[in-house]
C-alpha positions as CSV (number, residue, x, y, z in Angstrom):
1,M,-91.3,30.6,-1.7
2,H,-88.0,28.9,-1.1
3,P,-84.7,30.7,-1.9
4,M,-83.0,29.4,-5.0
5,T,-80.0,27.2,-4.3
6,D,-77.0,27.5,-6.5
7,T,-76.2,24.0,-7.7
8,T,-73.4,25.0,-10.0
9,P,-70.3,22.9,-9.0
10,R,-67.5,25.0,-7.6
11,R,-64.1,24.7,-9.1
12,A,-61.4,23.7,-6.8
13,E,-58.8,26.3,-6.3
14,V,-55.6,26.5,-4.2
15,E,-53.3,29.5,-3.5
16,R,-50.1,29.1,-5.4
17,D,-47.9,29.6,-2.4
18,T,-49.8,26.9,-0.4
19,L,-49.5,24.4,-3.3
20,V,-45.8,25.1,-3.7
21,R,-45.1,24.6,0.0
22,W,-47.0,21.3,-0.1
23,L,-45.0,20.2,-3.2
24,N,-41.7,21.2,-1.7
25,E,-42.4,19.3,1.5
26,Y,-43.9,16.2,-0.3
27,L,-41.0,15.9,-2.7
28,D,-38.4,16.9,-0.1
29,I,-36.7,18.9,-2.7
30,G,-33.9,20.1,-0.5
31,R,-32.6,16.6,0.1
32,Y,-30.9,16.0,-3.2
33,P,-27.9,18.0,-4.6
34,D,-29.0,18.6,-8.2
35,A,-28.1,20.6,-11.2
36,S,-31.8,21.3,-11.6
37,L,-33.3,24.3,-9.9
38,N,-36.0,22.3,-8.2
39,G,-39.2,24.0,-7.1
40,L,-41.0,27.0,-8.5
41,Q,-38.9,28.3,-11.4
42,I,-41.3,30.9,-12.8
43,E,-44.0,32.6,-10.8
44,G,-47.4,33.1,-12.4
45,T,-51.0,33.6,-11.2
46,P,-51.5,33.4,-7.4
47,V,-54.4,31.0,-7.6
48,I,-54.2,27.5,-9.1
49,R,-57.3,25.9,-10.6
50,R,-55.9,23.6,-13.2
51,V,-52.6,21.7,-13.6
52,A,-50.7,20.5,-16.6
53,A,-47.8,18.1,-16.5
54,S,-45.0,17.3,-19.0
55,V,-41.6,15.7,-19.0
56,D,-39.8,18.6,-20.7
57,T,-40.0,22.4,-20.8
58,S,-40.2,23.9,-24.3
59,V,-42.1,26.6,-26.0
60,K,-44.6,24.0,-27.2
61,T,-45.2,22.5,-23.8
62,L,-45.6,25.9,-22.2
63,Q,-48.0,27.1,-24.8
64,D,-50.0,23.9,-24.7
65,A,-50.3,24.3,-20.9
66,A,-51.5,27.8,-21.3
67,D,-54.0,26.8,-24.1
68,S,-55.3,24.0,-21.9
69,G,-56.2,26.6,-19.2
70,A,-53.6,25.4,-16.8
71,D,-52.3,27.8,-14.1
72,L,-49.4,25.4,-13.2
73,L,-47.1,23.3,-15.3
74,I,-45.2,20.6,-13.5
75,V,-42.2,19.3,-15.4
76,H,-39.3,16.9,-14.8
77,H,-36.8,18.9,-16.9
78,G,-37.1,22.6,-16.1
79,L,-35.4,25.7,-17.6
80,F,-32.5,26.2,-15.1
81,W,-29.6,23.9,-14.6
82,G,-27.0,25.1,-12.2
83,Q,-25.7,28.2,-14.1
84,P,-27.1,31.5,-15.1
85,L,-28.4,31.7,-18.7
86,P,-28.9,34.9,-20.6
87,I,-32.6,35.5,-21.5
88,T,-31.9,35.4,-25.2
89,G,-32.9,33.1,-28.1
90,P,-35.0,30.0,-27.4
91,H,-34.5,30.5,-23.6
92,R,-36.0,33.9,-23.8
93,E,-38.9,32.6,-25.8
94,R,-39.6,29.9,-23.2
95,V,-39.5,32.4,-20.4
96,R,-41.6,34.9,-22.3
97,T,-44.3,32.2,-23.1
98,A,-44.7,31.4,-19.5
99,I,-44.8,35.0,-18.3
100,M,-47.2,36.1,-21.0
101,A,-49.6,33.3,-20.0
102,D,-49.1,34.1,-16.3
103,L,-48.2,30.4,-16.0
104,N,-46.5,29.0,-12.9
105,L,-43.6,26.5,-13.8
106,Y,-42.6,24.0,-11.2
107,A,-39.7,21.6,-11.8
108,A,-38.8,18.4,-9.9
109,H,-35.8,16.4,-11.2
110,L,-34.0,14.0,-8.9
111,P,-36.6,14.4,-6.1
112,L,-39.2,13.0,-8.6
113,D,-36.9,10.2,-9.8
114,A,-36.4,9.1,-6.3
115,H,-39.8,9.7,-4.6
116,P,-41.0,6.4,-3.0
117,E,-44.7,7.0,-4.0
118,V,-44.9,9.0,-7.2
119,G,-41.3,8.7,-8.4
120,N,-40.4,7.5,-11.9
121,N,-38.6,4.5,-10.6
122,A,-41.2,3.6,-8.0
123,M,-43.9,3.8,-10.6
124,I,-42.0,1.6,-13.0
125,A,-41.2,-0.9,-10.2
126,R,-44.9,-1.1,-9.3
127,A,-45.9,-1.7,-12.9
128,L,-43.4,-4.5,-13.2
129,S,-44.4,-6.0,-9.8
130,L,-40.9,-5.7,-8.5
131,Q,-40.5,-7.5,-5.1
132,N,-38.1,-6.7,-2.2
133,A,-37.4,-3.3,-3.6
134,R,-34.4,-1.5,-2.2
135,P,-32.4,1.6,-3.1
136,F,-30.2,1.4,-6.2
137,G,-28.6,3.8,-8.7
138,E,-26.3,6.4,-7.1
139,A,-26.6,10.0,-8.1
140,T,-25.1,13.0,-6.2
141,G,-24.6,10.9,-3.1
142,H,-28.1,9.4,-3.0
143,R,-29.6,6.3,-4.6
144,I,-32.5,7.4,-6.7
145,G,-33.4,4.1,-8.4
146,L,-34.7,0.7,-7.1
147,A,-33.5,-2.9,-7.3
148,G,-35.4,-6.1,-6.6
149,E,-36.6,-9.4,-7.9
150,L,-39.3,-10.0,-10.5
151,P,-42.1,-12.3,-9.4
152,F,-40.9,-14.9,-11.9
153,S,-37.9,-15.3,-14.2
154,Q,-38.5,-14.5,-17.9
155,S,-36.5,-14.5,-21.0
156,L,-34.7,-11.3,-21.9
157,Q,-36.8,-10.9,-25.0
158,D,-40.0,-11.4,-23.1
159,F,-38.9,-8.8,-20.5
160,A,-38.1,-6.3,-23.2
161,D,-41.5,-6.9,-24.9
162,R,-43.1,-6.3,-21.5
163,V,-41.3,-3.0,-21.0
164,Q,-42.2,-2.0,-24.6
165,K,-45.9,-2.5,-23.8
166,L,-45.5,-0.4,-20.7
167,T,-43.7,2.5,-22.4
168,G,-44.9,2.3,-26.0
169,E,-41.3,2.5,-27.3
170,I,-39.2,-0.2,-28.9
171,C,-36.4,-1.1,-26.5
172,L,-32.7,-1.3,-27.3
173,V,-31.3,-4.4,-25.7
174,H,-27.6,-5.0,-24.9
175,G,-27.5,-8.7,-23.9
176,G,-24.4,-8.7,-21.8
177,G,-25.7,-11.1,-19.2
178,G,-27.6,-14.4,-19.2
179,P,-30.7,-15.3,-21.3
180,T,-33.1,-14.7,-18.4
181,V,-34.2,-11.8,-16.2
182,S,-35.0,-12.2,-12.5
183,R,-32.9,-9.7,-10.5
184,L,-33.5,-6.2,-11.9
185,G,-32.2,-2.7,-11.3
186,I,-34.3,0.3,-12.4
187,L,-32.9,3.7,-13.0
188,S,-34.9,6.0,-15.2
189,G,-33.5,8.5,-17.7
190,G,-29.7,8.7,-18.0
191,G,-28.7,5.6,-16.0
192,A,-26.4,3.9,-18.5
193,G,-23.4,4.4,-16.1
194,A,-25.0,2.2,-13.4
195,V,-23.9,-1.2,-15.0
196,A,-21.0,-1.6,-12.6
197,E,-23.2,-0.9,-9.6
198,A,-25.7,-3.4,-11.0
199,A,-23.0,-6.1,-11.3
200,A,-21.8,-5.4,-7.8
201,A,-25.3,-5.8,-6.5
202,G,-25.7,-9.2,-8.1
203,L,-28.3,-8.0,-10.6
204,D,-28.6,-9.7,-14.0
205,T,-30.4,-6.8,-15.7
206,L,-30.5,-3.0,-15.7
207,L,-33.5,-1.1,-17.0
208,T,-32.8,2.5,-17.8
209,G,-33.5,5.2,-20.4
210,E,-30.9,6.2,-23.0
211,P,-27.6,4.6,-23.9
212,E,-24.2,6.4,-23.9
213,H,-21.4,5.4,-26.2
214,K,-18.8,5.4,-23.4
215,H,-20.8,2.8,-21.5
216,F,-21.4,0.4,-24.5
217,H,-18.8,-2.2,-23.5
218,D,-19.8,-2.2,-19.8
219,A,-22.8,-4.5,-20.3
220,F,-20.7,-7.2,-21.9
221,E,-17.6,-6.9,-19.7
222,Y,-19.6,-6.8,-16.4
223,G,-22.0,-9.5,-17.6
224,V,-25.2,-7.5,-17.2
225,N,-28.1,-7.2,-19.6
226,V,-29.2,-3.6,-20.2
227,V,-32.6,-2.6,-21.5
228,F,-32.8,0.9,-22.8
229,A,-36.5,2.0,-22.9
230,G,-35.9,5.7,-23.7
231,H,-35.1,8.7,-21.5
232,Y,-38.4,10.4,-22.2
233,E,-40.5,7.3,-21.9
234,T,-39.1,6.2,-18.6
235,E,-39.8,9.6,-17.1
236,V,-43.4,10.2,-18.1
237,F,-44.5,8.3,-15.0
238,G,-43.5,10.7,-12.2
239,V,-45.1,13.9,-13.5
240,R,-48.3,12.1,-14.3
241,A,-48.4,10.4,-10.8
242,L,-47.6,13.7,-9.1
243,A,-50.4,15.6,-11.0
244,A,-52.8,12.8,-10.0
245,R,-51.7,13.1,-6.4
246,L,-52.5,16.8,-6.5
247,E,-56.0,16.0,-7.8
248,D,-56.4,13.6,-4.9
249,E,-55.2,16.1,-2.3
250,F,-56.7,19.4,-3.6
251,G,-59.3,18.4,-6.2
252,L,-57.4,20.1,-9.0
253,P,-58.0,18.7,-12.6
254,W,-55.0,18.0,-14.6
255,Q,-53.8,17.1,-18.1
256,F,-50.6,15.3,-19.3
257,L,-49.0,17.0,-22.3
258,H,-47.3,14.2,-24.3
259,H,-44.4,15.4,-26.5
260,P,-42.2,12.3,-27.0
261,T,-38.7,12.8,-28.2
262,G,-37.9,9.3,-29.3
263,L,-34.8,9.5,-27.2
């Protein structure tokens, strides 16, 4: 008789500390001065078998990650932003939800915006076929966005429609520049203040996330079109790409938790 062979597929698993070290190095999290506490924010189970990803950290995203069987939740917007917070109210409930689920929480803010492979801006630039990409969009002494040329000029309306198809959100357009788009700056999230930098760089259009009232007139006075595609919707790309990169590297299955804010 031949011994029985166990053909049950083995689940991939990685020690948490090994995975965190890899993430810290891959994202180069110490490079960027950042209000976010980038890296492992809450320590959970020591072994990672499944990953969840979301843009924001809330009781809902934390609970959904736990319910999905994830051991690690990767987020763009974590729980800690440059100052101590009392563990009370909603903040307590978020921390409690993660700890009760033994869930690891890993946050990557500016390092994920800026990453050349899986960053929010790099992924958007790739989707729009941006050519001659170069650093753009200053934040805390580093440029975290990208600027370049589109493969062909297109009307501002056609470009906004193209971005809408990419993100699924209706864009807000401030047509401060010309009627066509060819030289584009991309700065995900809260990049409304980059209009002057876009003008100085000779760009005709800035693509970013959410508008700010104090920057409303900039588009028209600097002569730059601004397409606002939503803070949330311009920042879904990085966490998804990073989770997919973990699957490629470690064989860990992952799930994106979609909780759009409409902002």
